[in-house]
N, C-alpha and C positions, 0 to 999 in steps of 0.2 A: 505493499500499499504507499508509493510512493508517487510523487509528481515531479516532472522534470520542470524547474524554474526557468523556462526559455524567456528571453525578451517578450514574446508574444503573449506567453501566459500570464506573466506579473501586469502586463498592460491591461489585460483583460480583467483580472481578478481586481486592479485599482480602479478601473472605470466602474466597474460594477458596486464597489464598496467606498466611493466617495475619495478615492486616492490612498487609500489604505490597504496595506497587504495583510490579508488573513488567511488562517489555514481553513482547510476544508472543514473541519469539526466546528470551528468558530463561526463558518458561513451557514453550515446547520443551524446553528443555535439562533443566529441572524434572522434566518427564514422562519423558525418557528416563532421568534418573537414579533416577526412581520404579521404572521396570521393572527395573533392576539390583539395586535394593535390596529387592524384593519388594512394592512398593506403598506405602511409608512416606513420605507426602508431606513432613512436617516434616523427616526426615532428608535428604531428597533437596533442598528449599529450602536447609538448612543447608549440605549440600556445593556446592550451585552459589554460594551467597552467598559461601563461603570461596574458590572458586575466582575469582569476581569481586574480591574484595578483593585476592587474591594477584596477579591479572594486573594490577589498577591500580596496585599497590604496586610490582613488578618489571617486569611487562612493558612499562608504557609507557615507562619510564624506560631500561630495560636489555633492548631486544628480545632480544638475543643470548644474554643469561642466561636468559630464558623459553625459546629453543629447546633450550638444552642442559638444563634442567630437564624439558623434556617428553622428550627422549631418554632421559635418565636413568631416567624413570618407566616408559618402555617397555621399556628394559633389564631393570629390576626386574621387570616383569609376566612379561617372556621367560624370565627366569632362574627366576623361581618356578614356571613352567610347566614348564620344561625339568627341574627337580626334583622333581617330582611323582612320589610313588611309585605312581601309578596309570600312569605311562608304561612300567614296567617289565615287560617279557615275562616268561617261563619263565627261571628260573635268576639272576632279577635283573639281568639284562641289559636294557639300555634298547632297546626297540624304535624303527625309523623314524629320522627325520633323518638329518643328514649326519654321517658320520664324521671324527673330528677325524684330521688328518695332520700331518707336520712340516713346516717351512718349506720353500717353494720354491727360496729364494736360494741353497742349495749347487749344485741343478740348475741353476740358470740361470748360477752363477759357472764351473761345469765347462763348460758349453756355450760360454761367452765365451771362456774360455781353451783350449779345442780348436779353436774358430774361429781365434784369434790364432795357434796353434801350424802351424796350414794354410798361412797367410800367409808 
């Protein structure tokens, strides 16, 4: 999996990506970003480059922080989806999903205490 970097190839890539030389993997990431933003190549390229800068600044030196940041972003997206007004059914009640319940710790404690009393 290699590409010959001929002057023609380099010119073609730079024309396609605003004068920047990017690898095939990055070009695929830019294509995916374009699908998300409605086909705006400049914005997709900028978004991808920001992600690369962030990764090189934090991810390589502190991989655990990069994982924590990724989890934070996932939770932010999920929270935004769960608060969406479209998710409300009739009467303003949220439809679907898992109902929130109380902690199971009291039930487990009660079971352990009952078990100890039997002995």
